[in-house]
N, C-alpha and C positions, 0 to 999 in steps of 0.2 A: 508408485513411490511419490511422497507428496512434496511439493517445494515448497512448504510454510518455512519462513526462517524463525523471526523472532516472533512476531505477534501475528504473523498470518495476514496482515490487511493487505499486502501489495498481491497475493497469491487470491484473496478475495476478488480484488477490484479485476484482477485480470480474467478469474474465473466466469464472473459477473457479466464482464462486458468484451469476453471471448478476444482478450489481448495477450500478448507476449509478458509473461511475468516479468523478464528482463528488463523491459522496457519500463513497465510502472517503476520498478525500482529504482531504475537511471533518472526516469523523470522526478520521484521524490528527493533525490540525491542532488541534483543539479537544481532543484527549486530550493532546498536547504543552504544549499551553499552561496546561490546567488539571493537569497533573502525574497524570493517570489511571495507576496503573500505571507503565511505561518503554516508552513507544510508541515511542522511537529506536530503544530493543535491540529490541525485536519488531521494528519495521521491519527493522534489519539482519539478523537472523534470519529474516525472510521471503524476505530477498535472496537470503541461502544456500540456502535451501531449493527457491525457485522454478527451473525448468527455464531455462537458460541461452538459449534461443531465444527467448523471447518480450521 
């Protein structure tokens, strides 16, 4: 079963670095709420970088 939700970025990052996908999603949500850097822009860039097969 795939953990891919919207664009699959968090799932791809968790697979690439062998981390928990829930933790990656939580990190992106907290960063977006607190305004740390620009997590939405980073998310979109990672979407463009990740392989399309995931």
